Steps between C-alpha positions, in 0.01 A plus 500: 500500500288485183815498286657225714186289461499568125866397470442179696200408282706566187782273621248224575300532179774567245731206582788735413861379526775692679670633186171635366411643840825694512422658164135575578349845511443631853151558640313414183169426671494798734225762480770752596729402213406794275555752781834345591618499138418868479700561820791296364501690170532827693768362735694354208514836327605673822784255567639533148472878518699537822763243402526317164710236679173353625427380146614140533309443825192681375493284189540183703210588732287625211534159335415314820196715561360490148595147400769539236864390515723809535816572299356340183632151580342161552411367843812282538733788411314729738565251781872494415512880508333520839720222638814684387382828655411330828854358518667843507751525786443729798764740371312535173169565676663768716634693201198729481192512272679606181764230539258214570263609225785507248613155608145366467464662157820328383358167619176556307683600181747215545216249485362661184236707676388853419429789734199723445678812631168599651305467175230249595263391226297257710200730530215388729253537215683226309529253787229233506333454836542161663196275467369474858388186681130428544336629817164460672211356301482214248832388351563399140765319294566387143436127453703260285252560216574876512164594650466701823316316777427542867781401734405282795528643851774247572701608194458871565588466869232751595309276740580426860521857625214500748460518877332311782211741463460394137477136604228582752295722272521309170266210598244751634520712185471190280187385682351847473566503124344154455196608703459807280542296181218264604265798545565654156264298284379572149642745247407827669839534671708291258802735501518498878447124514783438252735723701418315823563164331838632379581623851417158648721323244793722599487445877360146521846340533621249756837677505487878535839519327320404179285814510581798279412770751543779249220352291285461812546876549396564140185286511412654836512843334281372214242361744478832684471692172220270380319535832519881493388508137211264576388726784479788252309279253260394775442865586427566132269192497723328242552204736290348775638547850713226652309295754603573858691170555700547178570865577612412853727225366657738248560770759650238732734379223619852420555573869709186550687528170677822604689377809577166334660650189690761702656221706686380186814648348347561157186650649703739715721594206196581284352699789822702525496564125135609524587763758768640270281495187429864415328499160189713457177380342600604147841333528342183639262493206791516254681218678182291527416527130858429396518195731167368368612547140830322570317215675256470208788498251675220690172302504480521121857382448484124557841481333666673798287420809281222638139567599600459865766771474275732301210454745727592793588830332138567403386436859771732633401776259135462601601566862595855398142625524395815680367428849543608858871408479603521132869499593475138621391368165739729314815375674396137449414549135826684428704241694349221289557685172860563610551130576375380163702769321825357640500170303327675207780756469771239556356279225471795262854631543722207599577411137456842339789652300508809720519294819790296371668818375449669837631206700796448271599861427326719757256784421644560153405143413133588552528767235693286257307176557763339281589130478751411767792260497514155653733637766247769591212252516708263711546795733125490567563203725682735736258789457288565811248684283455200270466275804234736637305475173518120506405490869198722432371245248451248781639173628457316169806664349754428773723303261534775238853591605611139458402500133659640185398868522508552122263207441274599789470861383435400139231248591321714754498823300216340303329341801490829690381709203132505615604676821667777303190548285289527818702802612474665158123446483440628855767768517271791585325333794829368635666841477197661662504274804880522526502881489252519789653224715854519646502121552452451125721784376774250409285363216525817289857456374436136412193593295705757310772243441250238373351761270844588365573133429174464307609787274834344410 
């Protein structure tokens, strides 16, 4: 069911056309993709070992699974080949495996195609992972001025997933938060006061569909972490004790926050992820420091991100503190880093030589990173991978495929250069967080590709 939901979200978000859909890689956003590819590699070898006649069908499925056009032909020729094979008469289909495979091979060769004869060079290590769609937490996109900014709840389509229970609890929680805020006077509890004000700003909406419930989860985690830390500081006489009315209001807010956030889709999804989060204290510390360093680096780069976008990542990283439930802050922080990485990666690679080489010529194009012909660049308009890159940038680039691709690539190679330098400057932290987080593993190959481009 997770894969079905992922596929549906991809179809909605990517605005892909039917031709591109038919040439898309299968199951690109699935957590089980790596395991299935391993299974397929073993099955492929077994089929070819027991009967070489499987070759043509193995190559066809291999291409569909991994996202390349089989038989070394273009997409239109591939369609003609498959149409001709599907029009075989019943007598031809009943001639046995060797007969039908030979007929199919003649069709492929007749259209100028080539057969691999079981020698597949599309190794998994050379195939770029599909850029995923953004999930729970704050969403981001590249603006017209080539700066990443926050995406509104309406644009990101993450609001609206709440229940009747949410509608009943939200006004009570809001009043509890306002009551607490009024009781936190002075500068003694400034950090807690600021977090409560942020919390109020998130849920004080006339329409609950306008609320980013993932962020409400994150600020709720921050409030609890601050409260627990303040209790330790009070015990160590570093802070005065909260007055009874303020303490009662805070405890009431935390008690009500739980059932309210769990009555939303994003809250429940983050709760599910928390239960599956299995990193130990040392691993959490590595992830936390890497996330904080990445957030700080984004904050310093006003040429790639607005203050609003940077602050959202900083806040998410700060939720990754150790507390009674460190997994809750960890999943939110990592989800937010993942979301901002999606447009960052897309902006860094969409015009890179290796990307164009890969999309035009397959995995060997990544290695060559050579200039490509007008015909090849025109082919980007039909490339589902290129469409995925453009889609990941955000809604501001919907008209890219209607423009002259050569002019667009030439112009934007310069405009997107700061994003590439960001990945070079922060390579170690990005690789560290990717190596420890399955949800961010896809970033690794893109970082290597960006690095290779910089060395050309």
